[in-house]
C-alpha positions in Angstrom: 0.0 0.0 0.0 1.4 3.4 -1.0 2.3 5.5 2.0 0.7 9.0 2.2 2.0 11.6 4.6 -0.2 14.1 6.4 1.8 17.1 7.5 0.1 18.8 9.9 0.3 20.7 12.2 -0.7 22.7 14.9 0.2 24.9 18.1 0.3 24.5 21.9 0.9 28.0 23.5 3.0 28.0 26.6 2.2 31.0 28.9 1.9 31.4 32.7 0.6 34.1 34.9 3.0 37.1 35.3 4.3 37.9 38.8 3.0 41.1 40.4 5.4 43.8 41.7 5.2 47.1 43.4 4.3 50.3 41.6 7.8 51.6 41.8 9.6 48.6 40.3 9.4 47.0 36.9 7.5 43.7 36.9 7.9 40.6 34.7 4.6 41.5 33.1 6.2 44.8 31.8 9.2 42.9 30.3 9.4 40.7 27.3 9.2 37.0 28.3 10.2 34.3 25.8 9.6 30.6 25.6 10.9 27.9 23.2 9.4 24.4 23.1 10.6 21.5 21.0 7.9 18.8 20.9 6.7 15.5 19.4 3.2 15.1 18.2 2.2 11.4 18.0 -0.6 12.0 15.5 -2.8 9.5 13.7 -3.7 10.6 10.2 -7.0 9.7 8.5 -8.6 11.1 5.3 -7.9 11.2 1.6 -5.2 12.8 -0.6 -4.4 12.7 -4.3 -4.7 14.5 -7.6 -7.5 15.6 -9.9 -8.2 17.5 -13.1 -11.2 18.9 -14.9 -12.7 16.7 -17.7 -14.1 18.1 -21.0 -17.6 18.4 -19.6 -16.5 19.8 -16.3 -16.3 16.4 -14.6 -13.4 15.9 -12.2 -11.0 13.1 -13.0 -8.2 11.9 -10.9 -7.1 9.5 -8.3 -7.4 9.8 -4.5 -6.3 7.3 -1.9 -7.7 6.7 1.5 -5.2 7.5 4.2 -4.9 5.7 7.6 -1.4 6.1 9.1 -0.5 5.7 12.7 2.4 7.4 14.4 4.6 4.3 14.5 4.4 3.9 10.7 5.4 7.5 10.2 8.4 7.1 12.5 9.6 4.0 10.8 9.9 5.9 7.5 11.1 9.3 8.6 14.4 10.7 7.3 14.3 14.1 8.9 12.0 15.9 11.3 11.7 19.0 13.4 8.8 20.2 15.6 9.0 23.3 17.8 7.3 26.6 18.7 8.4 29.9 20.1 6.4 32.6 21.8 6.9 36.0 23.3 4.7 37.9 25.8 4.6 41.5 27.1 1.8 43.2 29.0 -1.4 41.9 27.3 0.2 40.9 24.0 1.3 37.4 22.8 3.4 36.7 19.7 3.9 33.1 18.6 5.3 30.9 15.8 5.6 27.2 15.2 7.3 25.0 12.6 6.7 21.3 11.8 8.9 19.8 9.1 9.0 16.2 7.9 10.8 14.2 5.2 9.8 10.6 4.8 10.3 7.9 2.2 9.2 4.3 1.5 10.3 1.6 -1.0 8.2 -1.3 -2.0 8.3 -4.1 -4.5 5.9 -3.9 -7.5 5.0 -7.5 -6.7 2.7 -6.0 -4.0 0.7 -4.5 -6.8 0.5 -7.5 -9.1 3.7 -6.7 -11.2 6.4 -9.3 -11.7 9.5 -7.2 -11.0 10.6 -3.7 -10.1 10.2 -1.3 -7.2 8.3 1.9 -6.3 10.0 4.7 -4.4 7.9 7.2 -2.5 9.4 10.4 -1.0 7.2 12.9 0.8 8.4 16.3 2.1 6.4 19.0 3.7 6.1 21.6 6.4 3.5 23.5 8.5 4.4 27.0 9.7 2.2 29.1 12.0 2.6 32.6 13.2 0.2 35.0 14.9 -0.6 37.6 17.5 -2.9 37.4 20.5 -4.4 39.9 23.0 -5.5 39.2 26.5 -9.3 39.9 26.8 -9.9 38.6 30.3 -7.8 38.1 33.4 -8.4 36.9 37.0 -6.1 35.7 39.7 -5.7 32.3 38.1 -7.2 32.5 34.6 -6.2 34.3 31.3 -8.1 34.4 28.1 -6.6 35.5 24.8 -8.1 36.0 21.4 -5.8 35.8 18.4 -5.4 36.0 14.7 -2.7 34.5 12.5 -1.8 32.5 9.4 -0.7 29.0 8.6 1.5 28.0 5.6 1.4 24.4 4.5 3.2 22.5 1.8 3.1 18.9 0.7 5.3 17.5 -2.1 5.1 13.8 -3.1 7.6 12.2 -5.5 6.9 8.7 -6.9 9.4 6.8 -9.0 8.7 3.4 -10.5 11.6 1.3 -11.6 11.3 -1.8 -13.8 13.5 -3.7 -16.2 12.3 -1.3 -19.0 13.4 1.8 -17.2 12.0 4.3 -14.7 9.0 6.6 -14.6 8.5 9.5 -12.2 5.5 11.5 -11.0 5.1 14.4 -8.6 2.0 15.7 -6.9 1.5 18.3 -4.2 0.7 21.9 -3.4 1.2 24.7 -1.0 -1.2 27.2 0.5 -1.7 29.8 3.3 -4.7 29.9 5.7 -5.8 32.8 7.8 -6.7 31.8 11.4 -8.8 33.1 14.3 -9.1 31.5 17.7 -9.2 31.7 21.5 -6.7 30.4 24.0 -7.4 30.0 27.8 -4.9 29.3 30.6 -6.0 28.3 34.1 -3.5 28.0 36.9 -4.2 25.0 39.2 -1.4 25.6 41.6 2.3 26.6 41.6 3.2 23.4 39.7 0.4 22.7 37.2 -1.7 24.7 34.8 -4.1 23.7 32.1 -4.6 25.3 28.7 -7.2 25.0 26.0 -7.3 26.3 22.4 -10.1 26.5 19.8 -9.3 27.7 16.3 -10.9 27.9 12.8 -9.4 29.1 9.5 -9.1 28.7 5.8 -12.3 30.5 4.8 -11.7 29.6 1.2 -8.5 31.7 1.0 -6.2 28.7 1.1 -8.1 25.6 2.3 -11.9 25.6 2.2 -11.9 25.2 6.0 -9.7 24.1 8.9 -10.3 23.5 12.6 -8.0 22.9 15.6 -8.8 21.9 19.2 -6.0 21.5 21.7 -5.7 20.7 25.5 -2.4 21.1 27.4 -1.2 20.2 30.9 1.8 22.4 31.9 4.1 20.8 34.5 6.5 23.4 35.9 9.8 21.9 36.9 11.7 25.1 37.8 11.6 28.9 37.1 12.9 28.3 33.6 11.9 24.7 32.7 8.5 22.9 32.3 7.0 19.9 30.6 4.0 20.0 28.3 1.6 17.1 27.8 -1.0 17.8 25.1 -3.7 16.4 22.9 -4.6 17.9 19.5 -7.3 17.4 16.9 -6.8 19.2 13.5 -8.9 19.0 10.4 -8.0 20.4 6.9 -10.1 20.5 3.8 -8.0 21.6 0.8 -8.7 21.3 -2.9 -6.9 23.4 -5.4 -4.1 23.4 -8.0 -5.0 19.8 -9.0 -4.4 18.5 -5.5 -6.8 17.2 -2.8 -5.9 17.1 0.9 -8.8 16.3 3.2 -7.4 15.1 6.5 -8.1 14.6 10.2 -5.0 14.6 12.4 -5.2 13.7 16.1 -3.1 12.4 18.9 -1.2 13.0 22.1 2.1 14.8 22.3 4.8 16.0 24.7 7.3 18.9 24.7 9.9 20.5 27.0 9.9 24.3 27.4 12.6 26.8 28.3 11.5 30.3 29.5 13.9 33.2 29.5 
């Protein structure tokens, strides 16, 4: 079965309540605070992906494949990967960015598809890059609520090469697009060690994808003044169809990251 890659992505903010100071001294809330979090998202990918073209009477022709890939399968075929996010806070403002990059490949015998000899090589490379700005719209002693706007750039490139005794044939499908995003993000401090976070987001609006959604829940485990662990679960849905490429995916699963604040 040909392997299809879902690049996705997605963002777990990492913010904590600022410490109060006196009126005559500068508080941490008045200063820039930064945080970097490399993470791993163990996502399961389900949906369909493939190519299409318009027929002479307006009918769509092409080939789409059902996709059902667990995280272990993805890891087994990964050549290179990076997942990390960075955010900055000052007063009521929050700036964030996140990058997910993957390069995977697979090689199978054509005998799996009924042919007598030869091999098929599949190489899939892609990225998801988010950036945005949020503003605090509510604050209490243990809760903060942000609204935010942003953009997400996505690219998926799939190269397929078939090698037989008669030679080699190669095909390439894929696309890239940018989605506008809007959402809300809430942070609730449980105690001095743990905090929970939630995120709800929608985007696309026909600008890049037709629509996209993201829901995320995070448990923040503070280890020290500068270090913390993040345990999270994300669900993301993308419905894209343009430039001869279809990418309708649901991506969900748990993840973990380690954060450094400075």
